C-alpha positions, 0 to 999 in steps of 0.5 A, a space after each residue: 420781883 418775887 423776892 420783893 413781894 415776899 419781903 413786903 409780905 414779911 414786913 406786913 406780917 411783922 407789923 401785924 404781930 407788933 400792932 396786935 401785941 400793942 392792942 392786946 397789952 392796951 386791952 389787958 391793962 384796961 381789963 386789969 383796972 376793970 377787975 379791981 372795980 368789982 365782979 366782971 362779966 365779959 361778952 364778945 360777938 362778931 365774926 371773921 368779916 364783921 367788927 368784933 365787939 367786946 364788952 365787959 361790965 364790973 358790978 359792985 355787991 349791990 349789982 350796980 355798974 361801977 365801970 365798963 370796957 368796950 372795944 369794937 373794930 376790924 383792925 388793930 387800931 380799936 381801943 378800949 373805951 367806956 360806956 358812960 350810959 351804963 355807969 351807976 345803973 342796976 343790973 336789972 335796968 340794963 337793956 342792951 337794945 336801949 343802950 345800943 339801939 342800932 347795933 346788934 353786935 353790941 347788943 349781943 356782946 352786952 347781953 353775954 356780959 350781963 349773964 354774970 354768975 351770982 355769988 
C-alpha cells in the first residue's frame, strides 16, 4: 500500500515537472517574440493560493503598444495570450482599472508592467 502511494506521488511529481517545463518553454517563446516588437515592461502579481498573473507590454519609440503578453492561472495549463484592447494605444492612455475593471490582480500586474524605465 505504501509503495503504491509513493509510486503515485513520484509519477505526479514527474508529470508536474514535465508540464511545468512545457509551460515555461511556451512562455519563453512568446516572450522572445514580444521582445522583438520593442522595449518590454513586465509585471507579475498573485500569491501562493491566488492565480498568478504575468503581463508584458512591448512599446515602440513613440510609446505606443506594439504587442502584449498575458498569462493567468493556478495550473501549468495557463497559456500566453494577447490583450487586444491595448494594441496601438499610447502609454499614457493605458489605465489598468479600465482594461481589467473587475480583476485587481491583473490591474496590479499591468501597473507594474507599465513602469518602464525611459531610455
